[in-house]
C-alpha positions as CSV (number, residue, x, y, z in Angstrom):
1,M,49.0,161.9,206.3
2,T,50.8,164.1,208.9
3,E,49.0,166.5,211.2
4,N,50.5,169.7,209.7
5,H,51.1,168.7,206.0
6,N,48.8,167.6,203.3
7,L,50.4,165.0,201.1
8,N,49.6,167.0,198.0
9,E,51.6,170.0,199.2
10,T,55.3,170.6,198.5
11,I,57.4,171.3,201.6
12,A,60.2,173.8,201.0
13,F,63.7,172.4,201.9
14,K,65.8,175.2,203.4
15,P,68.9,173.9,205.1
16,E,70.1,176.3,207.7
17,R,73.7,177.6,207.4
18,E,75.6,177.6,210.6
19,D,78.2,180.1,209.4
20,Q,78.6,181.9,206.0
21,K,81.4,180.3,204.1
22,D,82.4,181.4,200.7
23,I,81.7,178.2,198.9
24,R,83.0,179.5,195.6
25,E,86.3,180.3,197.2
26,I,86.5,176.9,198.9
27,L,85.7,175.1,195.6
28,T,88.3,177.2,193.8
29,T,91.0,176.3,196.3
30,V,90.0,172.6,196.3
31,Y,89.9,172.6,192.4
32,N,93.3,174.2,192.2
33,S,94.8,171.9,194.8
34,L,93.6,168.8,192.9
35,D,94.9,170.2,189.7
36,E,98.3,170.9,191.2
37,K,98.5,167.3,192.3
38,G,97.7,166.1,188.8
39,Y,94.1,164.9,189.4
40,K,91.1,165.7,187.2
41,P,89.4,168.2,189.6
42,S,85.9,167.9,188.3
43,S,85.8,164.1,188.5
44,Q,87.3,164.2,192.0
45,I,84.8,166.8,193.3
46,V,81.9,164.9,191.8
47,G,83.1,161.7,193.4
48,Y,83.2,163.4,196.7
49,L,79.8,165.0,196.3
50,L,78.1,161.7,195.3
51,S,79.8,159.5,197.8
52,G,80.7,161.7,200.7
53,D,84.1,160.0,200.8
54,P,86.7,162.7,201.6
55,T,89.5,160.7,200.1
56,Y,88.4,161.9,196.7
57,I,89.9,165.3,197.8
58,T,93.6,165.8,198.3
59,A,94.9,167.0,201.7
60,H,97.3,169.3,199.7
61,N,96.9,173.0,200.7
62,G,94.2,171.9,203.3
63,A,91.7,171.2,200.5
64,R,90.2,168.2,202.2
65,K,89.6,170.1,205.5
66,L,88.2,173.0,203.6
67,I,85.6,171.1,201.6
68,R,84.5,169.1,204.7
69,A,83.8,172.3,206.5
70,V,80.8,172.9,204.2
71,D,77.8,170.5,204.0
72,R,77.6,168.7,200.6
73,D,74.0,169.9,200.2
74,E,75.2,173.5,200.4
75,I,77.8,172.9,197.8
76,L,75.3,171.3,195.4
77,E,72.8,174.1,196.0
78,E,75.5,176.7,195.2
79,L,76.6,174.8,192.1
80,L,73.0,174.6,190.9
81,K,72.4,178.3,191.5
82,N,75.4,179.3,189.6
83,Y,74.6,176.9,186.7
84,I,71.1,178.2,186.4
85,N,72.2,181.8,186.6
86,D,74.9,181.5,183.9
Protein backbone atom coordinates (compact mmCIF):
# COMPACT_ATOMS: atom_id res chain seq x y z
CA MET A 1 0.00 0.00 0.00
CA THR A 2 1.34 3.44 -0.89
CA GLU A 3 1.32 6.40 1.42
CA ASN A 4 -1.23 8.46 -0.50
CA HIS A 5 -3.42 5.82 -2.13
CA ASN A 6 -5.63 3.10 -0.75
CA LEU A 7 -5.46 -0.03 -2.92
CA ASN A 8 -9.25 -0.07 -3.09
CA GLU A 9 -9.43 3.36 -4.71
CA THR A 10 -9.32 4.10 -8.42
CA ILE A 11 -6.75 6.60 -9.56
CA ALA A 12 -7.82 8.82 -12.45
CA PHE A 13 -5.49 8.69 -15.44
CA LYS A 14 -5.28 12.14 -17.00
CA PRO A 15 -2.42 12.50 -19.45
CA GLU A 16 -1.34 16.09 -19.86
CA ARG A 17 -1.38 17.54 -23.35
CA GLU A 18 1.69 19.57 -24.16
CA ASP A 19 0.00 21.33 -27.04
CA GLN A 20 -3.50 21.12 -28.46
CA LYS A 21 -3.45 19.30 -31.77
CA ASP A 22 -6.53 18.53 -33.77
CA ILE A 23 -6.35 14.76 -33.56
CA ARG A 24 -9.34 14.35 -35.84
CA GLU A 25 -7.62 16.41 -38.55
CA ILE A 26 -4.38 14.45 -38.14
CA LEU A 27 -6.17 11.10 -38.34
CA THR A 28 -8.10 12.25 -41.40
CA THR A 29 -4.90 13.31 -43.15
CA VAL A 30 -3.16 10.05 -42.22
CA TYR A 31 -6.19 7.99 -43.29
CA ASN A 32 -6.39 9.77 -46.66
CA SER A 33 -2.64 9.43 -47.24
CA LEU A 34 -2.77 5.69 -46.56
CA ASP A 35 -5.77 5.34 -48.86
CA GLU A 36 -4.02 7.29 -51.65
CA LYS A 37 -1.08 4.88 -51.43
CA GLY A 38 -3.38 1.86 -51.71
CA TYR A 39 -3.23 0.66 -48.11
CA LYS A 40 -6.20 -0.31 -45.94
CA PRO A 41 -6.10 2.74 -43.63
CA SER A 42 -7.95 1.28 -40.65
CA SER A 43 -5.66 -1.77 -40.49
CA GLN A 44 -2.52 0.33 -40.81
CA ILE A 45 -3.59 2.78 -38.10
CA VAL A 46 -4.57 -0.05 -35.75
CA GLY A 47 -1.19 -1.68 -36.39
CA TYR A 48 0.54 1.55 -35.46
CA LEU A 49 -1.56 2.13 -32.35
CA LEU A 50 -1.00 -1.40 -31.06
CA SER A 51 2.70 -1.70 -31.84
CA GLY A 52 4.00 1.86 -31.85
CA ASP A 53 5.87 1.01 -35.05
CA PRO A 54 5.73 4.11 -37.28
CA THR A 55 6.41 2.07 -40.42
CA TYR A 56 2.72 1.13 -40.45
CA ILE A 57 2.11 4.73 -41.55
CA THR A 58 3.20 6.02 -44.94
CA ALA A 59 5.50 9.03 -45.19
CA HIS A 60 3.28 10.27 -48.07
CA ASN A 61 1.99 13.79 -47.38
CA GLY A 62 3.94 13.85 -44.10
CA ALA A 63 1.47 11.40 -42.53
CA ARG A 64 4.09 9.54 -40.48
CA LYS A 65 5.46 12.76 -39.03
CA LEU A 66 1.95 14.01 -38.25
CA ILE A 67 0.79 10.91 -36.39
CA ARG A 68 4.02 10.69 -34.40
CA ALA A 69 3.46 14.26 -33.16
CA VAL A 70 0.56 12.97 -31.04
CA ASP A 71 0.91 10.48 -28.22
CA ARG A 72 -0.78 7.17 -29.06
CA ASP A 73 -2.70 7.32 -25.76
CA GLU A 74 -4.22 10.64 -26.84
CA ILE A 75 -5.28 9.14 -30.17
CA LEU A 76 -6.91 6.17 -28.45
CA GLU A 77 -8.64 8.46 -25.97
CA GLU A 78 -10.01 10.61 -28.79
CA LEU A 79 -11.18 7.57 -30.75
CA LEU A 80 -12.94 6.18 -27.68
CA LYS A 81 -14.64 9.51 -26.92
CA ASN A 82 -15.93 9.75 -30.49
CA TYR A 83 -17.05 6.13 -30.53
CA ILE A 84 -18.99 6.50 -27.29
CA ASN A 85 -20.55 9.81 -28.35
CA ASP A 86 -21.79 8.51 -31.74
